[in-house]
C-alpha positions as CSV (number, residue, x, y, z in Angstrom):
1,M,-9.4,30.3,-26.8
2,R,-10.3,27.2,-24.7
3,A,-8.3,26.7,-21.5
4,I,-6.2,23.5,-21.4
5,S,-7.2,21.2,-18.5
6,R,-4.7,19.6,-16.1
7,R,-5.7,16.2,-17.5
8,E,-4.7,17.3,-21.0
9,V,-1.4,18.7,-19.8
10,L,-0.6,15.5,-17.9
11,A,-1.6,13.3,-20.9
12,G,0.6,15.3,-23.2
13,T,3.6,15.2,-21.0
14,L,3.1,11.5,-20.4
15,A,2.9,10.9,-24.1
16,L,6.3,12.4,-24.6
17,A,7.7,10.3,-21.8
18,L,6.2,7.2,-23.4
19,A,7.9,7.9,-26.8
20,T,10.7,5.5,-25.9
21,P,12.5,2.6,-27.4
22,A,10.7,-0.7,-27.8
23,R,11.9,-2.0,-24.5
24,G,10.1,0.8,-22.8
25,D,13.0,2.4,-20.9
26,V,13.0,6.0,-19.9
27,E,16.6,6.4,-18.8
28,P,18.9,4.5,-16.4
29,S,19.0,7.1,-13.7
30,P,16.1,9.5,-14.0
31,A,16.3,12.7,-11.9
32,P,15.0,13.9,-9.6
33,A,14.0,10.8,-7.7
34,L,10.4,10.0,-7.1
35,K,10.8,10.8,-3.4
36,T,12.0,14.3,-4.3
37,L,9.1,15.0,-6.6
38,A,6.7,13.7,-4.0
39,A,8.2,15.7,-1.2
40,Q,7.8,18.9,-3.3
41,R,4.0,18.3,-3.0
42,G,4.0,17.3,0.6
43,I,3.7,13.6,-0.2
44,L,5.9,10.8,1.2
45,Y,6.9,8.3,-1.5
46,G,8.2,4.7,-0.8
47,S,8.1,1.1,-1.6
48,C,7.9,-2.3,0.0
49,A,11.1,-4.3,0.4
50,A,12.2,-7.6,1.7
51,Y,15.0,-8.3,4.2
52,T,16.9,-10.3,1.5
53,Q,16.7,-7.4,-0.9
54,I,18.3,-4.9,1.5
55,A,20.8,-7.5,2.9
56,A,22.1,-8.0,-0.6
57,E,23.6,-4.5,-0.6
58,D,23.5,-4.6,-4.4
59,D,22.4,-2.2,-7.2
60,F,18.8,-2.6,-6.2
61,T,19.6,-1.5,-2.6
62,V,21.2,1.6,-4.1
63,L,18.1,2.3,-6.2
64,L,15.8,1.8,-3.2
65,A,17.6,4.3,-1.1
66,R,17.8,6.8,-4.0
67,E,14.1,6.7,-5.1
68,C,12.3,6.2,-1.8
69,G,11.7,8.2,1.3
70,L,10.1,5.3,3.1
71,I,10.1,1.5,3.1
72,V,7.6,-1.0,4.3
73,P,8.4,-4.7,4.9
74,E,6.8,-7.0,2.5
75,N,6.3,-10.0,4.9
76,E,8.8,-9.7,7.7
77,M,6.5,-8.1,10.2
78,K,3.5,-10.3,9.6
79,W,2.6,-12.2,12.8
80,A,2.8,-15.7,11.2
81,E,6.3,-15.0,9.9
82,M,7.5,-13.9,13.3
83,S,5.9,-16.3,15.7
84,P,6.5,-20.1,15.2
85,G,4.9,-20.9,18.6
86,A,2.9,-19.3,21.4
87,G,5.2,-16.9,23.3
88,L,7.9,-17.1,20.7
89,E,8.7,-14.0,18.6
90,D,11.6,-13.6,16.2
91,F,12.5,-9.9,15.8
92,R,15.8,-10.3,13.9
93,R,14.7,-9.5,10.4
94,P,12.3,-6.6,11.4
95,D,15.1,-5.2,13.6
96,Q,17.5,-5.2,10.7
97,M,15.0,-3.6,8.3
98,V,14.2,-0.8,10.7
99,D,18.0,-0.3,11.3
100,F,18.5,-0.1,7.5
101,A,15.8,2.6,7.3
102,D,17.4,4.6,10.1
103,A,20.9,4.3,8.6
104,H,19.6,5.6,5.2
105,G,17.4,8.3,6.6
106,L,14.2,6.6,5.5
107,H,10.8,6.5,7.2
108,F,9.4,3.1,8.0
109,R,5.8,1.8,7.8
110,G,4.8,-1.1,10.0
111,H,3.0,-3.8,8.1
112,N,1.2,-5.2,9.9
113,M,0.2,-5.9,13.5
114,L,-2.8,-8.1,12.8
115,W,-4.0,-9.8,9.5
116,Y,-6.4,-12.7,9.4
117,W,-4.5,-14.2,6.5
118,R,-1.1,-14.4,8.2
119,T,-2.1,-15.3,11.8
120,P,0.1,-17.9,13.4
121,S,-1.4,-21.4,13.6
122,W,-1.2,-21.5,17.4
123,F,-3.6,-18.6,17.8
124,F,-6.4,-20.8,16.2
125,E,-5.9,-23.3,19.0
126,L,-6.8,-20.7,21.7
127,H,-10.3,-21.7,22.8
128,D,-11.5,-18.8,25.0
129,R,-11.9,-15.1,24.5
130,K,-9.6,-14.1,27.3
131,S,-6.7,-16.0,25.9
132,S,-7.3,-14.5,22.5
133,E,-7.5,-11.0,23.8
134,Q,-4.3,-11.5,25.8
135,A,-2.5,-12.8,22.7
136,I,-3.6,-9.8,20.6
137,L,-2.7,-7.3,23.3
138,K,0.7,-8.9,23.7
139,R,1.4,-8.8,20.0
140,V,0.3,-5.2,19.5
141,D,2.1,-4.0,22.6
142,E,5.4,-5.7,21.8
143,M,5.5,-4.4,18.2
144,G,4.5,-0.9,19.2
145,R,6.9,-0.6,22.1
146,R,9.9,-2.3,20.4
147,Y,9.9,0.2,17.5
148,R,8.5,3.1,19.4
149,G,9.5,6.4,17.9
150,R,10.9,4.7,14.7
151,I,7.6,3.9,12.8
152,H,5.9,6.4,10.6
153,S,2.6,4.5,10.6
154,W,1.2,1.1,11.5
155,D,-1.3,-1.0,9.6
156,V,-2.9,-2.1,12.9
157,V,-5.6,-4.4,11.3
158,N,-5.1,-5.3,7.7
159,E,-8.2,-5.9,5.6
160,P,-10.9,-6.1,8.3
161,L,-13.8,-5.6,5.9
162,N,-15.6,-8.0,3.6
163,P,-19.3,-6.9,3.0
164,Q,-20.0,-10.0,1.1
165,D,-19.9,-11.9,4.3
166,G,-23.3,-10.4,5.1
167,R,-22.7,-8.6,8.4
168,P,-24.5,-5.2,8.7
169,D,-21.2,-3.6,9.8
170,G,-19.3,-5.1,6.8
171,L,-16.7,-6.8,9.0
172,R,-14.9,-9.8,7.7
173,K,-16.0,-13.1,9.3
174,A,-12.5,-14.4,10.1
175,V,-10.3,-15.4,13.0
176,F,-10.3,-12.2,15.2
177,L,-14.0,-11.6,14.8
178,D,-14.6,-15.3,15.6
179,A,-12.4,-15.2,18.7
180,I,-13.3,-11.8,20.2
181,G,-16.1,-10.2,18.3
182,P,-16.2,-6.8,16.6
183,D,-14.6,-5.1,19.6
184,Y,-11.2,-6.6,18.5
185,L,-10.6,-3.5,16.3
186,A,-11.0,-1.0,19.2
187,L,-8.9,-3.3,21.4
188,A,-6.0,-3.4,18.9
189,H,-6.1,0.3,18.1
190,H,-6.2,1.5,21.7
191,A,-3.3,-0.9,22.5
192,A,-1.3,0.4,19.5
193,R,-1.8,4.1,20.6
194,A,-0.7,3.3,24.1
195,A,2.4,1.4,22.8
196,D,3.5,4.2,20.4
197,P,1.6,7.5,20.7
198,A,3.5,9.1,17.8
199,A,2.8,6.5,15.1
200,R,-0.1,7.0,12.7
201,L,-2.6,4.2,13.0
202,V,-4.1,2.9,9.7
203,V,-6.9,0.7,8.6
204,N,-5.6,-0.8,5.4
205,E,-8.0,-2.1,2.7
206,Y,-8.2,-3.4,-0.9
207,D,-10.8,-3.3,-3.6
208,V,-12.0,0.3,-3.2
209,E,-10.6,1.6,-6.6
210,Y,-12.8,0.3,-9.3
211,D,-16.4,0.7,-10.4
212,T,-18.1,-2.6,-9.5
213,P,-21.1,-3.3,-7.1
214,E,-18.8,-5.2,-4.8
215,Q,-16.3,-2.3,-4.6
216,D,-19.2,0.1,-4.1
217,D,-20.1,-2.0,-1.0
218,K,-16.5,-2.0,0.2
219,R,-16.2,1.8,-0.2
220,L,-19.4,2.3,1.8
221,A,-18.3,-0.2,4.5
222,S,-15.0,1.6,4.8
223,L,-16.6,5.0,5.3
224,H,-19.0,3.5,7.9
225,L,-16.2,1.8,9.7
226,I,-14.0,4.9,10.0
227,E,-17.0,7.0,11.0
228,A,-17.9,4.5,13.7
229,M,-14.4,4.3,15.0
230,K,-14.1,8.1,15.2
231,K,-17.5,8.4,17.0
232,A,-16.5,5.7,19.5
233,G,-13.2,7.4,20.3
234,T,-11.1,4.6,18.8
235,P,-7.8,6.1,17.7
236,V,-7.4,6.0,13.9
237,D,-5.3,8.4,11.9
238,A,-5.5,7.2,8.3
239,F,-7.2,5.0,5.8
240,G,-5.0,2.9,3.5
241,V,-6.0,2.3,-0.1
242,Q,-4.0,-0.6,-1.3
243,A,-4.5,0.1,-5.1
244,H,-3.6,-3.2,-6.7
245,L,-4.6,-2.3,-10.2
246,S,-4.9,-4.2,-13.5
247,V,-4.9,-3.4,-17.2
248,D,-8.4,-3.8,-18.7
249,R,-9.9,-6.0,-16.0
250,L,-12.4,-3.8,-14.3
251,P,-14.2,-0.5,-15.1
252,F,-12.9,2.6,-13.5
253,S,-14.9,5.6,-12.5
254,A,-12.9,8.8,-11.7
255,R,-16.1,10.3,-10.3
256,K,-16.7,7.5,-7.8
257,L,-13.1,7.3,-6.6
258,R,-12.9,11.1,-6.2
259,R,-16.1,11.1,-4.2
260,F,-14.9,8.3,-2.0
261,L,-11.6,9.9,-1.2
262,S,-13.3,13.2,-0.5
263,E,-15.8,11.6,1.8
264,M,-13.0,9.8,3.6
265,A,-11.1,13.1,4.0
266,D,-14.2,14.6,5.5
267,L,-14.0,12.1,8.3
268,E,-10.7,13.9,9.3
269,V,-8.3,11.1,8.6
270,A,-5.4,11.1,6.2
271,I,-5.3,8.8,3.2
272,Q,-2.4,6.6,2.3
273,I,-1.9,4.8,-1.0
274,T,-0.2,1.8,0.4
275,E,0.4,-1.0,-2.1
276,L,0.2,0.4,-5.6
277,D,1.1,-1.8,-8.6
278,V,-0.5,-2.8,-11.9
279,T,-0.9,-6.3,-13.3
280,D,-0.7,-6.7,-17.1
281,E,-2.3,-10.1,-17.7
282,N,-4.8,-8.7,-20.2
283,A,-2.2,-6.6,-22.1
284,P,-0.6,-7.6,-25.4
285,A,2.7,-9.4,-25.5
286,A,4.7,-6.5,-27.1
287,T,6.7,-4.9,-24.3
288,S,6.2,-1.3,-25.5
289,E,2.4,-1.7,-25.7
290,R,2.3,-3.5,-22.3
291,D,4.4,-0.7,-20.7
292,R,2.2,1.9,-22.2
293,L,-1.0,0.3,-20.9
294,V,0.5,-0.2,-17.4
295,A,1.6,3.4,-17.3
296,D,-1.8,4.6,-18.3
297,Q,-3.3,2.7,-15.4
298,Y,-0.9,4.4,-13.0
299,A,-1.6,7.8,-14.6
300,R,-5.4,7.4,-14.6
301,F,-5.6,6.3,-10.9
302,L,-3.0,8.8,-9.6
303,E,-4.5,11.8,-11.4
304,V,-7.6,11.3,-9.2
305,A,-5.9,10.0,-6.0
306,L,-3.2,12.7,-5.8
307,D,-5.7,15.5,-6.5
308,E,-7.1,14.8,-3.0
309,K,-4.9,16.7,-0.5
310,A,-5.7,14.3,2.3
311,V,-3.5,11.8,0.4
312,K,-0.2,12.2,2.3
313,L,1.7,9.0,1.3
314,L,2.2,6.9,-1.8
315,T,3.8,3.5,-1.6
316,C,4.3,1.1,-4.5
317,W,4.2,-2.6,-3.7
318,G,7.7,-3.0,-5.1
319,L,10.1,-0.7,-7.0
320,S,11.5,-3.1,-9.7
321,D,10.1,-6.0,-11.6
322,R,13.1,-7.9,-10.2
323,H,11.3,-8.1,-6.9
324,S,7.5,-8.4,-7.3
325,W,4.9,-10.7,-5.8
326,I,3.2,-10.4,-9.2
327,V,6.2,-11.7,-11.1
328,R,6.6,-14.4,-8.4
329,H,3.0,-15.5,-9.0
330,E,2.0,-14.9,-5.4
331,T,-1.2,-13.1,-6.6
332,N,-4.5,-14.6,-7.5
333,D,-3.9,-16.8,-10.5
334,Q,-6.4,-14.7,-12.5
335,K,-3.7,-12.0,-12.6
336,W,-1.1,-14.3,-14.1
337,R,-0.1,-13.9,-17.8
338,R,-1.1,-17.0,-19.8
339,D,1.7,-16.6,-22.5
340,G,4.6,-17.4,-20.1
341,L,6.0,-13.9,-20.3
342,A,7.1,-12.2,-17.1
343,S,4.8,-9.4,-15.9
344,R,6.0,-5.8,-15.9
345,P,4.0,-4.2,-13.1
346,L,6.4,-1.7,-11.4
347,P,8.3,1.6,-12.1
348,F,11.6,-0.1,-12.9
349,D,12.3,-3.2,-14.9
350,D,14.4,-6.2,-13.7
351,A,17.5,-4.5,-15.0
352,L,16.6,-1.4,-12.9
353,M,15.8,0.7,-16.0
354,A,13.0,3.2,-15.5
355,K,9.9,2.4,-17.4
356,P,6.9,4.4,-18.6
357,A,5.3,3.5,-15.3
358,W,8.1,5.6,-13.6
359,A,7.3,8.5,-15.9
360,A,3.6,8.2,-15.2
361,I,4.2,8.4,-11.4
362,A,6.6,11.2,-11.8
363,E,4.2,13.3,-14.0
364,A,1.3,12.6,-11.6
365,L,3.4,13.9,-8.7
366,K,4.4,17.0,-10.6
367,A,0.8,17.7,-11.4
368,A,-0.5,17.1,-7.9
369,P,-1.5,20.1,-5.8
370,P,0.8,20.9,-2.9
371,R,-0.4,20.0,0.6
372,D,0.7,20.1,4.2
373,P,2.6,16.8,4.7
374,G,1.0,16.4,8.2
């Protein structure tokens, strides 16, 4: 008699979960929570959130605290959001979000210290390397020291790679590289370690999930960057896989993803899934079919990702469709639906009902091998 594979067991269980009413709901209050299922496998589960969402103290806030063991600010810690002028920093909203996490017993991810896309305008007006270095060091030191001992992990430099820019090292040709050169990464990471020795330091990247030549290049550049940082003694503890997925947009190779995660783990860093969501711009209009296809993307990706024991953290980029950058059309317009229907990318719908996506995540967590949480 042929043995049944873990993939077949997961598929069968998920099929039962997807046999739901046309709206796609699983149940109003599924139990146990995703954070509980994740913790049973040594994984920390969480979601991004915005200050306004937690300040509302509404039903979504209750859901967030119930389902998540960690939160990460969507925009509130980005440099451009905090610094309207040179020497000016507004910590009020980040402070309140960290306080919320503490009050609810949640871990907190710092996102992010440096990101070329959300760099304050005044930084571009600095015309010498010394001034740029001082500004970066001040930013990293202030963030690290202010929240010292309260941050699980920091995205120190967000999205530093872009092999299509043509550099041999794969680094993105953008503001920090222009101002300082490739040493800016080591500069920032050493400063972050000094400011908060206990926080995990993460390089966070996108487009390493699918089977395309461009993403092949990004995966290779990611491995080379982490290897080079480790060899140089630059402190780095984890690699972040953003995992912004789509229904029927790009080909997926379980083999390539599995190999990449294994090779990254061999470099002795943890792996974090940091911004998981699924756009449905290419899915049919029918809600039940859309939800099924979105759930299948979650299941297909997580079956591979969670099989790698170096994956210690899983964070969705939003918990409910009520609060999603995809629904707000803040993504690339190629990921917008053309029929005017609101996207349904996240585990819970806008009424906070669990969807097949929730079931897919839950079943993937249940099927994942246990690991040391680290």
